[in-house]
DSSP file (Angstrom, degrees, kcal/mol; ACC not computed):
  #  RESIDUE AA STRUCTURE BP1 BP2  ACC     N-H-->O    O-->H-N    N-H-->O    O-->H-N    TCO  KAPPA ALPHA  PHI   PSI    X-CA   Y-CA   Z-CA
    1    1 A M              0   0    0      0, 0.0     2,-0.5     0, 0.0    53,-0.3   0.000 360.0 360.0 360.0 144.1  -39.0    5.1   81.5
    2    2 A I  B     -A   53   0A   0     51,-3.7    51,-0.6    53,-0.0     2,-0.5  -0.797 360.0-133.5 -93.4 128.6  -36.5    8.0   81.8
    3    3 A S        -     0   0    0     -2,-0.5     2,-0.5    49,-0.1    49,-0.1  -0.716  20.9-167.0 -84.7 126.0  -38.0   11.4   82.0
    4    4 A E        -     0   0    0     -2,-0.5    47,-0.1    47,-0.2     3,-0.1  -0.957  15.1-166.0-114.7 127.0  -36.3   13.9   79.7
    5    5 A T  S    S+     0   0    0     -2,-0.5     2,-0.3     1,-0.1    -1,-0.1   0.674  78.2  19.7 -84.6 -16.5  -37.0   17.6   80.1
    6    6 A S  S    S-     0   0    0      1,-0.0     3,-0.1     3,-0.0    -1,-0.1  -0.938  83.3-106.3-144.2 168.2  -35.5   18.5   76.8
    7    7 A A        -     0   0    0     -2,-0.3    -1,-0.0     1,-0.2    -2,-0.0   0.689  53.9-160.5 -69.2 -17.2  -34.6   16.8   73.5
    8    8 A G        -     0   0    0      1,-0.2     2,-1.4     2,-0.1    -1,-0.2  -0.243  52.3 -31.7  66.7-161.1  -30.9   16.9   74.5
    9    9 A D    >   +     0   0    0      1,-0.2     3,-1.5    -3,-0.1     4,-0.3  -0.630  68.0 167.0 -94.4  78.6  -28.4   16.5   71.8
   10   10 A A  G >   +     0   0    0     -2,-1.4     3,-1.1     1,-0.3    -1,-0.2   0.686  65.2  76.3 -65.9 -18.5  -30.3   14.2   69.5
   11   11 A S  G 3  S+     0   0    0      1,-0.3    -1,-0.3    -3,-0.2    -2,-0.1   0.743  90.9  55.4 -66.8 -21.0  -27.8   14.9   66.7
   12   12 A R  G <  S+     0   0    0     -3,-1.5    -1,-0.3     2,-0.1     2,-0.2   0.614  87.7  96.4 -86.0 -12.8  -25.3   12.6   68.4
   13   13 A L    <   -     0   0    0     -3,-1.1     2,-0.7    -4,-0.3    22,-0.1  -0.556  68.1-142.9 -79.0 141.4  -27.7    9.6   68.5
   14   14 A Q        -     0   0    0     20,-0.3    20,-0.4    -2,-0.2     2,-0.2  -0.899  22.5-158.2-106.4 105.5  -27.4    7.0   65.8
   15   15 A W        +     0   0    0     -2,-0.7     2,-0.3    18,-0.1    18,-0.2  -0.534  13.9 176.9 -86.4 145.5  -30.9    5.9   64.9
   16   16 A F  E     -B   32   0A   0     16,-1.9    16,-2.7    -2,-0.2     2,-0.3  -0.984  20.8-132.4-145.1 158.2  -31.8    2.6   63.3
   17   17 A K  E     -B   31   0A   0     -2,-0.3    14,-0.1    14,-0.2     2,-0.0  -0.724  36.1 -93.7-105.7 157.4  -34.9    0.7   62.3
   18   18 A S    >   -     0   0    0     12,-0.6     3,-1.6    -2,-0.3    -1,-0.1  -0.343  24.5-127.1 -65.3 147.2  -35.7   -2.9   62.9
   19   19 A S  T 3  S+     0   0    0      1,-0.3    -1,-0.1    -2,-0.0     4,-0.1   0.642 111.0  64.9 -68.5 -12.8  -34.9   -5.4   60.2
   20   20 A Y  T 3  S+     0   0    0      2,-0.1    -1,-0.3     3,-0.0     3,-0.1   0.384  76.1 125.5 -88.7   2.8  -38.5   -6.5   60.5
   21   21 A S  S <  S-     0   0    0     -3,-1.6     2,-0.7     1,-0.1     8,-0.1  -0.255  76.9 -98.2 -61.6 149.8  -39.7   -3.1   59.2
   22   22 A D    >   -     0   0    0      6,-0.4     3,-1.1     3,-0.3     6,-0.3  -0.598  32.4-160.2 -70.8 109.8  -42.1   -3.1   56.3
   23   23 A S  T 3  S+     0   0    0     -2,-0.7     3,-0.4     1,-0.3    -1,-0.2   0.698  85.4  64.9 -69.5 -18.1  -39.8   -2.4   53.3
   24   24 A S  T 3  S+     0   0    0      1,-0.3    -1,-0.3     2,-0.1     2,-0.2   0.725 118.5  22.3 -77.4 -19.6  -42.7   -1.3   51.1
   25   25 A N    X   +     0   0    0     -3,-1.1     3,-1.7     3,-0.1    -1,-0.3  -0.667  68.3 179.7-145.4  85.3  -43.3    1.7   53.4
   26   26 A S  T 3  S+     0   0    0     -3,-0.4     3,-0.1     1,-0.3    -3,-0.1   0.533  74.2  71.2 -69.8  -5.4  -40.2    2.6   55.4
   27   27 A N  T 3  S+     0   0    0      1,-0.2     2,-1.0    18,-0.1    -1,-0.3   0.538  79.3  78.7 -86.9  -6.0  -42.0    5.5   57.1
   28   28 A E  S <  S+     0   0    0     -3,-1.7    -6,-0.4    -6,-0.3     2,-0.3  -0.601  80.0  84.8-102.6  73.2  -44.2    3.3   59.2
   29   29 A C  S    S-     0   0    0     -2,-1.0    15,-2.6    -8,-0.1    16,-0.3  -0.984  71.1-115.0-159.3 161.4  -41.8    2.3   61.9
   30   30 A V  E     - C   0  43A   0     -2,-0.3   -12,-0.6    13,-0.2     2,-0.3  -0.777  28.9-143.6 -98.4 155.0  -40.2    3.3   65.1
   31   31 A E  E     -BC  17  42A   0     11,-2.7    11,-2.1    -2,-0.3     2,-0.4  -0.900  10.2-155.5-118.4 150.8  -36.5    4.0   65.3
   32   32 A V  E     -BC  16  41A   0    -16,-2.7   -16,-1.9    -2,-0.3     2,-0.4  -0.960  10.1-175.7-128.5 141.4  -34.2    3.2   68.2
   33   33 A A  E     - C   0  40A   0      7,-2.2     7,-3.4    -2,-0.4     2,-0.4  -0.999  15.1-149.0-134.3 136.3  -30.9    4.7   69.4
   34   34 A T  E     + C   0  39A   0    -20,-0.4   -20,-0.3    -2,-0.4     2,-0.3  -0.821  16.2 174.8-109.0 145.8  -28.8    3.3   72.2
   35   35 A T        -     0   0    0      3,-2.8     3,-0.2    -2,-0.4    21,-0.0  -0.755  51.1 -88.5-129.2-179.6  -26.6    5.0   74.7
   36   36 A L  S    S+     0   0    0     -2,-0.3    20,-0.1     1,-0.2     3,-0.1   0.855 124.5  24.0 -61.6 -34.6  -24.7    3.7   77.7
   37   37 A D  S    S+     0   0    0      1,-0.1    19,-0.5    18,-0.1     2,-0.3   0.431 123.7  27.7-114.2   0.6  -27.6    4.3   80.1
   38   38 A A  E     - D   0  55A   0     17,-0.2    -3,-2.8    -3,-0.2     2,-0.5  -0.988  56.2-132.0-157.4 162.5  -30.7    4.3   77.9
   39   39 A V  E     -CD  34  54A   0     15,-2.6    15,-2.7    -2,-0.3     2,-0.4  -0.995  29.3-152.9-118.0 123.2  -32.6    3.2   74.8
   40   40 A H  E     -CD  33  53A   0     -7,-3.4    -7,-2.2    -2,-0.5     2,-0.4  -0.774   9.5-167.5-100.5 140.1  -34.3    6.0   72.9
   41   41 A V  E     +CD  32  52A   0     11,-2.8    11,-2.6    -2,-0.4     2,-0.3  -0.988  11.1 166.7-130.9 135.6  -37.3    5.4   70.7
   42   42 A R  E     -CD  31  51A   0    -11,-2.1   -11,-2.7    -2,-0.4     2,-0.5  -0.946  40.7 -99.2-142.6 164.4  -39.0    7.8   68.2
   43   43 A D  E >   -C   30   0A   0      7,-0.6     3,-1.5     3,-0.4     6,-0.2  -0.735  25.3-143.6 -83.9 126.1  -41.5    7.7   65.4
   44   44 A S  T 3  S+     0   0    0    -15,-2.6     3,-0.4    -2,-0.5    -1,-0.1   0.728  99.9  57.8 -65.7 -20.0  -39.9    7.5   62.0
   45   45 A K  T 3  S+     0   0    0    -16,-0.3    -1,-0.3     1,-0.2     2,-0.1   0.628 116.1  34.1 -82.1 -13.0  -42.5    9.8   60.5
   46   46 A N    X   +     0   0    0     -3,-1.5     3,-1.9     1,-0.1    -3,-0.4  -0.536  67.0 165.3-140.1  68.4  -41.8   12.6   63.0
   47   47 A I  T 3  S+     0   0    0     -3,-0.4    -1,-0.1     1,-0.3    -3,-0.1   0.686  80.0  47.8 -67.3 -18.0  -38.0   12.5   63.7
   48   48 A H  T 3  S+     0   0    0     -3,-0.1    -1,-0.3    -5,-0.0     3,-0.1   0.408  99.7  89.2 -98.7   1.6  -38.0   15.9   65.3
   49   49 A G  S <  S-     0   0    0     -3,-1.9    -3,-0.0    -6,-0.2     0, 0.0   0.052  91.6 -46.1 -83.3-164.3  -41.0   15.1   67.5
   50   50 A P        -     0   0    0      0, 0.0    -7,-0.6     0, 0.0     2,-0.3  -0.191  54.4-167.3 -65.4 156.8  -41.1   13.6   71.0
   51   51 A R  E     - D   0  42A   0     -9,-0.1     2,-0.3    -3,-0.1    -9,-0.2  -0.964  13.8-132.0-140.6 158.9  -39.1   10.5   71.9
   52   52 A L  E     - D   0  41A   0    -11,-2.6   -11,-2.8    -2,-0.3     2,-0.4  -0.821  12.3-157.1-108.4 151.0  -39.1    8.1   74.8
   53   53 A A  E     -AD   2  40A   0    -51,-0.6   -51,-3.7    -2,-0.3     2,-0.4  -0.997  10.5-171.8-129.9 129.4  -36.0    6.9   76.7
   54   54 A F  E     - D   0  39A   0    -15,-2.7   -15,-2.6    -2,-0.4     2,-0.0  -0.917  31.7-105.9-119.5 143.8  -36.0    3.7   78.6
   55   55 A A  E  >  - D   0  38A   0     -2,-0.4     4,-2.2   -17,-0.2     3,-0.4  -0.400  39.4-113.5 -60.2 145.9  -33.4    2.3   81.0
   56   56 A S  H  > S+     0   0    0    -19,-0.5     4,-2.2     1,-0.2     5,-0.1   0.859 115.9  51.4 -54.5 -41.0  -31.5   -0.5   79.3
   57   57 A G  H  > S+     0   0    0      2,-0.2     4,-2.2     1,-0.2    -1,-0.2   0.886 108.6  50.8 -64.8 -39.5  -32.9   -3.1   81.6
   58   58 A A  H  > S+     0   0    0     -3,-0.4     4,-2.3     2,-0.2    -2,-0.2   0.896 110.6  49.5 -65.7 -39.7  -36.5   -2.0   81.1
   59   59 A W  H  X S+     0   0    0     -4,-2.2     4,-2.8     2,-0.2     5,-0.3   0.909 109.4  51.5 -65.7 -41.7  -36.0   -2.2   77.3
   60   60 A A  H  X S+     0   0    0     -4,-2.2     4,-2.0    -5,-0.2    -2,-0.2   0.907 110.4  49.1 -61.2 -41.9  -34.5   -5.7   77.5
   61   61 A D  H  X S+     0   0    0     -4,-2.2     4,-2.3     2,-0.2    -1,-0.2   0.918 112.3  48.9 -62.6 -43.4  -37.5   -6.8   79.6
   62   62 A F  H  X S+     0   0    0     -4,-2.3     4,-3.1     1,-0.2     5,-0.2   0.940 111.6  47.0 -62.9 -48.4  -39.9   -5.3   77.0
   63   63 A T  H  X S+     0   0    0     -4,-2.8     4,-1.8     1,-0.2    -1,-0.2   0.861 111.6  51.8 -66.5 -33.7  -38.2   -6.8   74.0
   64   64 A S  H  X S+     0   0    0     -4,-2.0     4,-0.5    -5,-0.3    -1,-0.2   0.936 113.9  43.9 -64.0 -45.6  -38.1  -10.2   75.7
   65   65 A Y  H >< S+     0   0    0     -4,-2.3     3,-1.1     1,-0.2     4,-0.4   0.924 113.7  50.3 -64.1 -45.7  -41.8  -10.0   76.4
   66   66 A A  H >< S+     0   0    0     -4,-3.1     3,-1.1     1,-0.3    -1,-0.2   0.819 103.4  59.3 -65.7 -31.4  -42.7   -8.7   72.9
   67   67 A S  H 3< S+     0   0    0     -4,-1.8    -1,-0.3     1,-0.2    -2,-0.2   0.665  96.8  62.3 -74.1 -13.9  -40.8  -11.4   71.2
   68   68 A K  T <<        0   0    0     -3,-1.1    -1,-0.2    -4,-0.5    -2,-0.2   0.665 360.0 360.0 -81.2 -16.8  -43.0  -14.1   72.9
   69   69 A G    <         0   0    0     -3,-1.1    -1,-0.2    -4,-0.4    -2,-0.1   0.439 360.0 360.0 -68.5 360.0  -46.1  -12.8   71.2
């Protein structure tokens, strides 16, 4: 995980939700934004709250593992 000391310029990030999100309640989801060096994750119910940033390789490992479940 990448440690961020500030929110940075979150306005430049383009956030999206998974196509697997529950369409009946679109607020119960995480959102993801990608940059060249990281994948950013936030709670869709609190878009101005904290977010996590993962190195691209770490995110790829996580999604590969999660898809096996």
